[in-house]
C-alpha distance (Angstrom), angle and dihedral (degrees) to the residues before:
residue distance angle dihedral
M1 . . .
P2 3.82 . .
T3 3.78 115.6 .
Q4 3.79 124.1 -125.4
G5 3.82 88.9 -109.8
Y6 3.79 90.7 55.5
E7 3.81 91.8 48.6
D8 3.81 90.9 50.1
E9 3.80 91.3 51.3
L10 3.79 90.8 46.6
S11 3.83 89.9 53.5
A12 3.80 90.8 48.3
E13 3.80 91.3 50.8
Q14 3.81 90.4 47.8
A15 3.80 90.1 53.1
Y16 3.80 91.4 50.3
V17 3.80 92.5 48.8
E18 3.82 90.3 48.7
G19 3.80 87.5 55.4
L20 3.79 90.2 52.3
Y21 3.80 90.8 51.7
A22 3.81 89.9 50.4
R23 3.81 89.0 55.6
L24 3.80 90.7 46.0
D25 3.81 91.7 51.7
A26 3.81 91.4 48.6
E27 3.81 92.1 48.9
R28 3.80 91.1 46.8
A29 3.80 91.4 52.0
R30 3.82 90.9 48.4
V31 3.81 93.6 50.7
K32 3.81 93.6 45.5
G33 3.80 89.5 49.5
R34 3.81 91.0 52.9
Y35 3.80 89.5 46.0
T36 3.80 91.9 53.9
T37 3.80 90.9 47.3
A38 3.80 91.6 49.6
L39 3.80 91.2 51.2
R40 3.81 90.7 53.0
G41 3.81 93.7 41.2
D42 3.79 117.2 133.8
G43 3.80 125.8 -149.7
G44 3.75 123.4 -12.1
N45 3.76 127.8 100.8
L46 3.80 108.6 -32.0
L47 3.81 94.1 -152.9
Q48 3.78 92.7 50.6
R49 3.79 90.6 48.2
D50 3.80 91.0 49.1
D51 3.82 90.0 51.5
E52 3.80 90.3 49.1
V53 3.81 92.3 50.4
R54 3.81 91.8 50.1
A55 3.81 92.6 46.7
L56 3.81 92.6 49.0
A57 3.82 91.4 47.3
T58 3.81 89.7 52.9
E59 3.80 91.3 48.1
A60 3.81 90.9 49.3
K61 3.82 90.5 53.2
R62 3.80 90.5 48.7
L63 3.80 91.3 53.2
D64 3.80 92.8 45.4
V65 3.82 95.2 54.6
A66 3.81 91.0 45.4
D67 3.80 88.8 68.7
N68 3.81 90.7 80.2
G69 3.80 108.3 74.9
L70 3.80 94.7 -12.5
C71 3.82 93.7 172.0
F72 3.79 121.9 24.3
G73 3.77 105.9 165.6
R74 3.79 154.3 4.3
L75 3.79 135.6 -134.5
D76 3.82 122.0 -151.7
S77 3.80 114.3 -159.9
L78 3.79 126.3 -149.3
D79 3.82 90.3 -104.3
G80 3.81 91.7 56.5
E81 3.82 100.5 -102.7
H82 3.80 119.6 141.3
S83 3.83 124.0 -142.6
Y84 3.79 120.9 -172.7
I85 3.83 117.7 -149.6
G86 3.80 124.4 -151.1
R87 3.78 149.2 145.2
I88 3.80 94.4 -77.7
G89 3.79 137.1 13.1
L90 3.81 122.1 -102.2
L91 3.82 126.3 -168.4
D92 3.80 133.5 -157.1
A93 3.81 104.5 -123.9
D94 3.83 91.1 -170.2
N95 3.81 93.6 55.1
E96 3.82 104.2 51.6
Y97 3.80 89.8 -77.8
E98 3.78 94.3 -68.0
P99 3.82 111.4 179.4
V100 3.79 112.5 -105.1
L101 3.83 92.1 175.5
L102 3.80 125.7 26.1
D103 3.79 120.1 -142.8
W104 3.83 107.9 -118.6
R105 3.82 88.4 -123.9
A106 3.81 95.2 54.7
P107 3.84 116.2 108.6
A108 3.81 90.3 -120.1
S109 3.83 89.2 60.8
R110 3.78 95.1 57.4
P111 3.84 96.5 91.9
F112 3.81 87.4 62.0
Y113 3.81 87.2 69.6
V114 3.79 104.6 30.6
A115 3.83 107.1 32.9
T116 3.80 113.7 112.3
A117 3.77 136.3 173.9
A118 3.80 89.1 -99.2
H119 3.81 94.0 44.0
P120 3.82 108.1 25.9
E121 3.84 95.4 172.5
N122 3.83 90.2 -134.4
M123 3.79 90.0 -57.3
R124 3.78 126.7 128.6
R125 3.79 101.1 -167.3
R126 3.80 142.3 8.7
R127 3.81 116.5 -152.9
Q128 3.81 121.4 -167.2
F129 3.79 121.9 -162.8
H130 3.76 127.5 -145.1
T131 3.80 106.6 -152.3
R132 3.77 136.2 -176.4
G133 3.78 111.9 -164.1
R134 3.81 105.8 -45.4
R135 3.79 94.4 -23.5
V136 3.80 125.3 98.4
V137 3.81 102.7 -136.9
D138 3.81 97.1 -175.7
F139 3.77 142.6 -38.3
T140 3.81 139.2 -135.8
D141 3.80 124.4 -144.8
E142 3.78 127.6 -151.3
V143 3.79 115.2 -167.6
L144 3.80 109.3 -145.3
G145 3.78 126.1 -145.8
R146 3.80 93.7 21.7
P147 3.79 112.1 99.2
G148 3.77 116.9 -154.9
G149 3.80 98.4 32.7
T150 3.80 121.2 148.4
E151 3.81 95.9 -125.4
R152 3.79 117.0 104.5
G153 3.77 110.0 -139.5
D154 3.78 92.1 -171.1
A155 3.82 94.0 58.9
A156 3.79 94.2 104.8
L157 3.79 91.9 46.1
L158 3.80 94.2 49.0
A159 3.80 91.0 46.6
A160 3.80 89.5 53.4
V161 3.80 97.3 47.6
N162 3.81 93.1 43.7
A163 3.80 94.3 48.7
P164 3.83 116.5 105.7
R165 3.82 114.3 -92.9
G166 3.79 119.3 -108.3
N167 3.79 130.7 -159.6
G168 3.79 95.7 -73.9
M169 3.77 145.3 22.4
R170 3.81 116.5 -79.9
D171 3.77 126.9 -141.2
I172 3.81 117.2 -107.9
V173 3.80 101.2 -149.9
A174 3.81 90.2 128.9
T175 3.82 95.8 47.7
I176 3.81 108.0 33.5
Q177 3.79 108.5 146.2
A178 3.81 126.5 -139.0
E179 3.82 97.6 -103.4
Q180 3.80 89.2 47.5
D181 3.80 93.3 47.2
D182 3.81 91.2 53.0
I183 3.79 88.6 59.1
V184 3.81 95.4 42.3
R185 3.82 91.0 55.9
L186 3.80 98.2 36.4
D187 3.80 109.9 138.8
H188 3.79 102.5 -141.0
P189 3.83 122.6 135.0
G190 3.79 97.3 -159.4
V191 3.80 134.1 48.5
L192 3.80 120.5 -31.1
V193 3.81 115.1 -163.6
I194 3.81 114.3 -160.0
E195 3.78 115.1 -168.7
G196 3.76 123.0 -173.6
G197 3.76 139.2 149.4
P198 3.81 124.7 -116.1
G199 3.80 115.7 -49.6
T200 3.80 97.0 12.8
G201 3.81 92.1 119.9
K202 3.79 95.6 -118.8
T203 3.81 93.6 144.7
V204 3.77 96.3 50.6
V205 3.82 90.1 43.2
A206 3.81 89.4 55.0
L207 3.81 91.3 50.4
H208 3.79 92.2 48.8
R209 3.80 88.1 49.4
V210 3.81 88.0 57.5
A211 3.80 90.1 51.6
Y212 3.80 89.4 49.1
L213 3.82 92.7 49.7
L214 3.79 91.1 48.6
Y215 3.80 88.3 51.5
T216 3.82 95.3 49.5
Q217 3.83 99.1 34.1
R218 3.79 103.3 28.3
A219 3.81 95.8 134.6
R220 3.82 90.2 55.8
M221 3.78 98.3 41.0
E222 3.79 109.6 33.3
R223 3.84 98.8 77.9
H224 3.80 93.3 54.3
G225 3.79 102.4 31.1
V226 3.79 132.1 -157.2
L227 3.80 131.0 -72.0
V228 3.82 119.8 -146.3
V229 3.81 115.5 -165.1
G230 3.80 119.2 -164.6
P231 3.81 136.5 176.1
N232 3.80 100.6 -108.3
P233 3.83 142.4 -3.4
A234 3.82 92.8 -100.7
F235 3.79 90.3 57.2
L236 3.81 92.0 49.3
T237 3.80 89.8 51.0
H238 3.81 88.8 49.2
I239 3.82 94.5 53.7
G240 3.79 97.4 30.6
R241 3.80 96.4 98.6
V242 3.82 98.1 51.2
L243 3.81 99.8 80.5
P244 3.83 95.0 38.9
S245 3.82 87.7 51.0
L246 3.80 86.6 56.9
G247 3.79 91.5 50.9
E248 3.80 97.9 -101.8
S249 3.81 116.9 126.0
D250 3.83 105.2 154.7
V251 3.79 90.5 91.0
V252 3.81 129.6 117.3
F253 3.82 118.2 -151.6
M254 3.82 118.2 -156.2
T255 3.77 143.9 152.8
T256 3.81 119.2 -135.4
G257 3.80 85.5 -101.5
D258 3.82 90.3 63.7
L259 3.81 98.3 53.3
V260 3.81 93.7 101.2
P261 3.84 106.0 67.8
G262 3.77 113.9 -117.9
R263 3.78 94.4 27.6
S264 3.78 131.4 89.2
V265 3.79 106.2 -174.9
T266 3.81 122.9 -173.1
A267 3.84 105.3 156.5
E268 3.80 116.3 108.1
D269 3.79 133.3 -146.0
L270 3.76 124.4 -127.5
P271 3.83 110.3 -91.4
E272 3.82 97.7 -98.5
A273 3.80 94.3 49.5
A274 3.81 90.3 46.1
R275 3.81 90.6 50.8
I276 3.81 92.8 51.3
K277 3.80 95.2 45.8
G278 3.79 92.5 45.2
S279 3.80 95.3 56.3
L280 3.81 121.6 95.7
K281 3.81 85.7 -129.6
F282 3.80 86.6 76.9
L283 3.82 88.2 72.9
D284 3.82 86.6 76.3
V285 3.81 90.2 52.7
L286 3.81 91.6 51.6
A287 3.80 92.8 47.6
A288 3.81 90.4 49.1
A289 3.81 91.1 47.8
V290 3.80 90.4 54.6
A291 3.81 92.6 46.0
D292 3.80 89.6 50.2
R293 3.80 89.6 61.9
Q294 3.85 91.0 57.7
Q295 3.79 95.1 84.9
L296 3.80 137.9 -173.4
P297 3.82 118.7 -144.0
T298 3.81 115.5 -104.8
E299 3.82 88.1 -152.0
P300 3.84 127.2 24.6
V301 3.81 112.0 -87.0
V302 3.81 110.5 -129.4
I303 3.82 117.2 -139.7
E304 3.82 113.9 -167.0
L305 3.81 108.9 -153.9
A306 3.80 124.8 -176.8
D307 3.80 94.8 -99.9
A308 3.80 104.3 16.4
T309 3.78 144.7 24.1
V310 3.81 118.4 -129.4
R311 3.79 133.6 178.5
I312 3.79 136.0 -142.9
D313 3.79 104.1 -141.8
A314 3.81 127.9 -173.6
E315 3.81 92.8 -103.5
T316 3.81 93.8 54.5
A317 3.81 92.2 43.8
Q318 3.81 90.6 49.9
W319 3.82 90.5 52.7
A320 3.82 90.1 50.3
R321 3.80 90.9 46.6
E322 3.81 93.2 51.3
E323 3.81 91.3 49.7
A324 3.82 91.7 48.2
R325 3.81 93.1 48.9
A326 3.81 91.7 45.6
S327 3.81 90.2 55.4
G328 3.81 89.8 75.9
H329 3.80 91.4 -135.3
A330 3.80 124.1 136.2
H331 3.80 114.4 -94.8
N332 3.81 98.4 -95.6
D333 3.81 92.4 43.5
A334 3.81 92.1 47.6
R335 3.81 90.3 58.0
A336 3.81 87.1 80.6
V337 3.83 89.8 60.6
F338 3.81 91.3 45.5
T339 3.80 90.0 50.1
E340 3.80 93.3 46.4
V341 3.82 93.7 53.3
L342 3.80 93.3 46.5
T343 3.80 91.1 46.6
W344 3.80 91.7 51.5
A345 3.79 92.8 48.6
L346 3.81 94.3 47.3
T347 3.80 95.2 45.5
E348 3.82 90.3 49.6
R349 3.79 89.9 54.2
A350 3.80 93.3 44.2
I351 3.81 93.0 49.2
S352 3.79 92.0 50.4
R353 3.80 89.6 53.8
I354 3.79 98.6 40.3
G355 3.81 95.3 43.4
R356 3.80 97.1 41.7
G357 3.79 108.3 134.6
W358 3.81 99.0 7.2
L359 3.83 108.7 43.9
S360 3.78 122.4 67.9
R361 3.78 129.9 -174.8
S362 3.79 89.0 -108.3
D363 3.81 91.0 64.1
R364 3.80 90.3 84.3
D365 3.83 97.8 163.9
A366 3.80 94.2 48.4
W367 3.80 90.2 44.6
E368 3.79 93.2 52.4
Q369 3.79 93.0 44.8
L370 3.79 91.1 52.0
R371 3.80 90.1 48.1
E372 3.83 91.6 51.4
D373 3.80 90.8 49.5
L374 3.79 91.7 50.0
I375 3.81 93.1 46.6
E376 3.80 90.0 51.5
E377 3.81 90.5 48.5
L378 3.81 92.1 49.6
T379 3.80 91.8 47.3
E380 3.80 90.0 61.5
H381 3.81 98.1 32.3
A382 3.81 110.5 120.8
G383 3.80 93.0 -153.2
F384 3.80 93.4 51.0
I385 3.81 91.9 47.0
A386 3.81 90.2 49.0
A387 3.81 89.9 51.1
L388 3.80 91.2 51.4
D389 3.80 90.6 49.8
E390 3.78 89.9 51.5
L391 3.81 98.0 44.1
W392 3.82 100.0 34.8
P393 3.82 109.1 11.0
I394 3.79 124.8 -170.5
L395 3.81 103.3 -111.5
T396 3.77 136.7 -165.1
P397 3.81 122.2 -154.1
E398 3.79 90.6 -114.8
T399 3.82 93.6 50.6
L400 3.79 95.3 48.0
L401 3.81 95.6 45.3
A402 3.81 94.7 44.3
E403 3.82 91.8 50.7
L404 3.81 90.4 46.1
Y405 3.83 92.0 54.5
T406 3.82 95.1 45.9
S407 3.82 100.0 44.8
T408 3.79 122.4 71.4
A409 3.81 90.0 -164.6
R410 3.81 94.5 52.5
L411 3.82 91.9 44.5
Q412 3.81 91.3 51.4
A413 3.82 91.3 46.6
A414 3.82 88.8 54.9
R415 3.83 90.9 45.8
G416 3.79 91.5 -118.6
D417 3.80 126.7 155.2
D418 3.81 118.9 -99.0
V419 3.82 89.3 -130.4
L420 3.82 86.1 78.4
L421 3.82 93.5 63.8
R422 3.78 113.7 113.2
A423 3.78 141.5 161.3
Q424 3.78 123.8 -78.9
G425 3.80 111.0 -91.2
D426 3.81 97.7 21.4
A427 3.81 113.0 151.4
W428 3.78 121.4 -96.9
T429 3.79 114.8 -104.4
V430 3.80 130.7 -142.7
S431 3.83 87.4 -107.1
D432 3.82 88.7 60.1
V433 3.80 94.5 56.3
P434 3.84 97.4 77.1
L435 3.82 88.6 45.2
L436 3.81 91.5 53.7
D437 3.79 88.9 48.1
E438 3.81 92.2 50.0
L439 3.80 90.4 50.6
V440 3.80 90.8 57.7
D441 3.81 86.9 68.6
L442 3.80 95.9 38.8
L443 3.79 93.6 49.4
G444 3.79 102.5 30.7
R445 3.76 122.7 -146.6
D446 3.77 124.3 -32.6
K447 3.83 97.0 -96.1
P448 3.81 99.4 -158.2
V449 3.80 88.9 56.9
D450 3.81 92.3 46.4
Q451 3.80 91.8 46.5
G452 3.79 90.0 50.3
A453 3.79 90.5 53.2
E454 3.81 90.5 48.0
H455 3.82 90.4 49.5
E456 3.81 89.8 51.9
R457 3.79 89.6 48.5
K458 3.82 91.2 52.3
E459 3.80 90.7 49.9
E460 3.80 90.2 52.7
A461 3.80 90.6 49.4
A462 3.84 91.2 48.8
Y463 3.80 90.8 51.2
A464 3.80 90.3 48.3
A465 3.82 90.0 49.4
G466 3.79 88.9 56.6
V467 3.78 91.1 51.0
L468 3.80 89.5 48.7
D469 3.81 91.8 51.2
M470 3.78 89.9 52.3
M471 3.82 90.6 50.3
I472 3.80 90.9 50.3
S473 3.80 93.7 48.3
R474 3.80 90.2 56.4
E475 3.80 96.8 50.3
D476 3.78 112.0 126.1
L477 3.81 100.9 -136.0
M478 3.83 97.6 174.2
D479 3.82 111.0 138.0
D480 3.81 100.4 -39.0
E481 3.81 103.9 119.7
D482 3.79 92.8 -178.9
H483 3.80 96.1 50.0
L484 3.83 110.5 132.4
L485 3.78 112.4 -135.0
A486 3.79 122.9 -143.9
Q487 3.81 91.2 -113.1
D488 3.81 89.4 55.9
M489 3.78 90.2 63.2
L490 3.80 106.0 31.0
Y491 3.78 143.2 41.7
A492 3.79 118.9 -158.1
E493 3.82 90.2 -108.7
D494 3.81 90.3 53.7
L495 3.77 90.6 53.4
A496 3.80 91.0 46.4
D497 3.80 88.7 56.2
R498 3.80 88.4 60.9
F499 3.81 88.5 66.8
V500 3.81 92.8 53.6
E501 3.79 113.0 98.9
L502 3.79 111.4 -115.1
D503 3.80 115.7 -115.6
T504 3.80 104.2 -117.1
R505 3.81 96.2 173.1
D506 3.78 117.7 121.2
L507 3.79 121.3 -113.3
A508 3.80 95.4 -93.9
E509 3.82 92.4 52.8
R510 3.81 93.3 47.2
A511 3.80 93.2 46.6
A512 3.81 94.5 48.5
A513 3.82 91.5 52.9
D514 3.82 96.3 47.5
R515 3.80 118.4 79.7
D516 3.81 91.0 -165.9
W517 3.82 95.6 50.8
T518 3.80 113.1 123.2
Y519 3.79 123.1 -151.0
R520 3.78 129.2 -147.3
H521 3.81 92.6 -140.1
V522 3.79 136.1 13.7
V523 3.81 128.5 -160.5
V524 3.80 116.7 -159.1
D525 3.79 117.6 -167.9
E526 3.81 124.7 -166.8
A527 3.80 82.4 17.3
Q528 3.79 93.3 168.4
E529 3.82 87.4 77.7
L530 3.81 96.1 59.7
S531 3.79 120.0 103.4
E532 3.80 127.7 -139.0
M533 3.81 88.4 -100.8
D534 3.81 91.4 51.3
W535 3.80 89.5 54.6
R536 3.79 90.3 49.8
V537 3.80 89.8 58.4
L538 3.80 93.4 47.4
M539 3.80 94.2 47.4
R540 3.80 87.5 53.4
R541 3.81 89.1 53.8
C542 3.82 92.3 53.8
P543 3.83 112.9 41.9
D544 3.82 90.9 177.3
R545 3.83 89.2 61.1
S546 3.81 91.4 -134.9
F547 3.82 106.9 156.2
T548 3.78 141.6 156.9
V549 3.80 105.7 -156.0
V550 3.80 120.1 -166.8
G551 3.77 127.0 -172.5
D552 3.77 152.9 114.7
L553 3.80 117.7 -125.4
A554 3.82 90.1 -156.2
Q555 3.82 89.6 64.4
R556 3.82 95.7 52.0
R557 3.79 113.1 131.4
S558 3.83 102.0 162.7
A559 3.80 116.6 98.2
A560 3.82 87.6 -144.8
G561 3.81 95.4 46.7
A562 3.79 131.3 108.7
T563 3.79 121.7 -66.1
T564 3.82 90.9 177.2
W565 3.80 130.8 11.0
S566 3.79 93.1 -131.9
A567 3.81 91.4 58.9
M568 3.80 89.9 59.2
M569 3.82 99.9 36.9
E570 3.80 106.5 38.4
P571 3.83 96.9 66.2
Y572 3.81 90.2 58.1
V573 3.81 107.2 26.8
P574 3.81 107.6 21.0
G575 3.78 107.9 -170.4
R576 3.82 92.3 -4.7
W577 3.78 100.5 93.8
V578 3.78 129.3 82.4
Y579 3.80 131.1 -164.0
R580 3.80 128.2 -137.1
S581 3.80 129.0 173.2
L582 3.78 135.3 -154.6
S583 3.78 115.7 -146.5
V584 3.81 106.1 176.3
N585 3.80 121.0 86.6
Y586 3.81 109.7 -146.0
R587 3.80 96.7 170.9
T588 3.79 111.4 42.8
P589 3.83 115.7 65.6
A590 3.80 118.5 -128.8
E591 3.83 92.8 -110.0
I592 3.81 91.9 59.9
M593 3.80 96.6 36.1
S594 3.81 91.5 56.7
V595 3.83 88.8 60.2
A596 3.81 92.4 48.5
A597 3.81 91.0 44.7
A598 3.81 90.7 57.5
L599 3.82 89.1 56.0
L600 3.82 91.9 45.0
A601 3.81 90.3 54.0
E602 3.80 89.3 58.3
F603 3.82 101.1 50.3
A604 3.83 101.1 24.8
P605 3.82 107.0 23.6
S606 3.82 93.3 166.5
V607 3.83 92.8 59.6
L608 3.80 118.0 88.6
P609 3.82 114.8 -142.6
P610 3.82 116.6 -124.6
E611 3.79 115.9 -99.1
S612 3.80 114.1 -111.3
V613 3.80 116.7 -132.7
R614 3.78 96.6 -155.5
S615 3.76 147.8 31.5
C616 3.78 126.6 -136.4
G617 3.81 98.6 -157.7
V618 3.82 92.6 -128.7
A619 3.79 117.8 108.5
P620 3.83 117.2 -140.5
W621 3.80 112.4 -112.8
S622 3.79 140.5 -159.2
K623 3.77 132.7 -153.9
R624 3.80 129.1 -167.5
V625 3.80 115.1 -142.0
D626 3.78 136.4 176.9
S627 3.80 116.7 -110.7
G628 3.81 90.1 -104.9
E629 3.81 91.6 54.2
L630 3.81 97.1 52.1
D631 3.82 97.7 89.2
S632 3.80 93.8 48.4
A633 3.83 92.0 47.0
I634 3.81 90.5 52.5
A635 3.80 90.8 47.6
E636 3.81 90.4 50.8
F637 3.82 91.0 53.9
V638 3.82 92.1 48.5
R639 3.81 90.3 48.6
D640 3.80 93.5 50.1
E641 3.81 93.8 47.8
A642 3.81 92.9 47.0
G643 3.79 88.3 68.8
R644 3.81 93.3 53.4
E645 3.77 131.1 78.0
G646 3.79 115.5 -105.7
T647 3.80 136.0 31.8
S648 3.79 135.4 -56.0
I649 3.79 139.9 -176.3
V650 3.80 140.4 -171.7
I651 3.83 113.5 -135.7
G652 3.79 122.1 -167.5
P653 3.81 146.4 145.2
H654 3.79 119.2 -57.6
G655 3.78 111.9 -77.7
V656 3.82 99.7 20.1
P657 3.84 109.1 132.1
G658 3.78 115.5 -118.0
T659 3.80 94.3 20.8
V660 3.80 136.3 98.5
P661 3.84 121.3 -138.7
A662 3.79 114.2 -112.1
S663 3.82 90.0 -121.2
E664 3.81 89.6 67.3
T665 3.82 93.0 53.9
K666 3.80 98.2 54.4
G667 3.78 110.7 135.0
L668 3.80 92.9 10.3
E669 3.80 128.8 112.7
F670 3.80 133.6 -156.4
D671 3.79 135.7 -176.6
A672 3.80 91.9 -126.8
V673 3.80 131.2 23.8
L674 3.79 130.3 -173.2
V675 3.81 113.9 -162.8
V676 3.80 112.6 -157.3
E677 3.81 123.2 -153.6
P678 3.82 98.7 -13.6
E679 3.79 89.5 -177.7
R680 3.83 89.4 66.0
I681 3.82 92.8 45.9
L682 3.78 88.8 52.7
A683 3.81 90.3 52.2
E684 3.83 94.1 52.5
G685 3.78 100.4 106.9
S686 3.78 133.3 -62.7
R687 3.81 93.4 -46.6
G688 3.80 97.1 47.2
A689 3.81 91.2 114.0
A690 3.82 90.7 56.2
E691 3.82 89.0 50.3
L692 3.80 91.6 52.9
Y693 3.82 90.8 46.0
V694 3.81 89.1 55.3
A695 3.82 91.2 48.7
L696 3.81 93.9 50.5
T697 3.82 93.9 49.9
R698 3.82 100.1 52.6
A699 3.84 94.4 84.8
T700 3.80 124.0 93.4
Q701 3.83 97.7 -178.2
R702 3.81 117.0 3.9
L703 3.81 134.3 28.6
G704 3.79 128.0 -175.7
V705 3.80 131.8 175.3
L706 3.81 128.1 -154.5
H707 3.78 116.2 -165.2
H708 3.79 136.1 178.0
G709 3.79 99.6 -175.4
P710 3.81 127.2 39.1
L711 3.79 115.7 -53.9
P712 3.83 116.9 -105.1
V713 3.80 110.4 -98.4
A714 3.81 92.2 -110.7
L715 3.82 90.5 59.4
A716 3.78 97.0 44.0
E717 3.82 93.1 105.4
L718 3.82 94.5 60.7
D719 3.80 115.1 122.3
E720 3.79 110.6 -104.8
A721 3.79 110.8 -124.0
């Protein structure tokens, strides 16, 4: 039963937190007032006002999310000073802007996460609050520097990891542990690779690192934002609330299947096709496929002009092709060079035939006029245009890749493997996405589309010029020497811009829709699954090479994924990447982790399993059922879990009704997990063991196994239900 002293302290802490909320409410009202004023603002620099509106909107969001769990702890120093720790920082404007609440990312807050009894960091006590809304429900004290005390400093952590799971990942600002905090605050400008087994918190650590970087480097990062890449849409939904809950909204969430704007690809290749497409060696195949479309005629192409007949022969086309390739332009851009050389050669031949007997080289004006007439005729000549389209076609990434996959001849010409052949109209796969992205650079933009946009732009400018002329003609010049004329203030293009709709999308929306957008920082989760070609795309998206990479090589299932981190990192950031590991499992209880560890020892004996910090008191179980009993056994599990608080899932082999493949649960966590037919999961290809390992480590409380055939050896010790 709480003592009177405890109740008095609890009341005092409640009063202090109420004061913090009063300051938060006042600051929120001030920012929203400025935001409203900025929206209504008249005159002034439009760009500056737009920047101010965006900045105030971001600040308003930051203050809104801070309402939930504003203050979660207190530090007492050896000299008796108190420091309160929370989601954001608050200052006392009436007391020389003294901090009344420290942002969890501030350097002064670090002892809250790293102080221990052995290394107290000049602190006497750490107090952690348990809040509900704006009310402090209770608190836990840990006395630092005094070994053997009765306080439990891990009370808040254990309460968090034992709590039932909700629909999404929660932030851990109140329970960050020392080894996690070291990684969150690591000052490294290049690539940070964080490896950790199941339940070590590597994902949430990476997200908190983003929040920390945005806090310490906001001026550098905020205009370009952050990209977070995850393994599947369910995972992105699961983690999607963490950064917004920390006040950070300029973040784009994608899977590797989303990296080409306008596409959201989820289909997967068979392992061998994925391995081939994921290798950097496929760059040679793509280059050869493009070169194969730059053809020479097998027979001379006859072009009937009004006054002469000319031919495009293989020799002339080869000369044009060599000049176009030597230009260094992308394929679609180099067509202009190809066309220019052919046009010159054909007009020279036509002039020599048309002007034979009456036109000499000295008749420069007549010569040039004839050339201009011939060039104009060729520009609109259907036969010449058809020849260009045959010899040097305008290509899109989708067209080239689809025709490569569906033509044995084209695939052989590009020295591609026959395993890539597929039927016309088959869906794109996630392994195709980096190839489509690479082809954007190899091919260049689709020129007809770009030229159409430029034509529309010129029409808008011409219309605006007419409006401007009308404005000028109506100027009253009279005797006003200082009168500013319309043409003094505007060009036609400026006026045309007034008709263009302003882009009101926020940064995340604009970045996601723009293939050429570059980010200041990129987070890659389940990074062991990414291929060499995937990394090539991501490095292109972040020229600064600032990455937080999260993964576990033992969980790799992709045939094109990483076998070592150095193999993936060194080609792009030699000497600029560092490795950190997490060794403590905060999610998976010891009873369940011992089962998964037995499997890990079989397929990855050199990998040490993470050490669980807790037990759940419930032993994992197995049950053997006949094939006809499987559906009813699954239904019984679902029924039982529906009556309990928390979340549950049934994981099974691909194609089993009522189950979800392990690949779709990567990075997720559930209170209860039922694994169906583990023997079949294990038999699903070379990475079946990794799939089963993922399935076994999703549970935070309860794990059951249903099997039809014999249990895998690693699971033989499970209690039979």
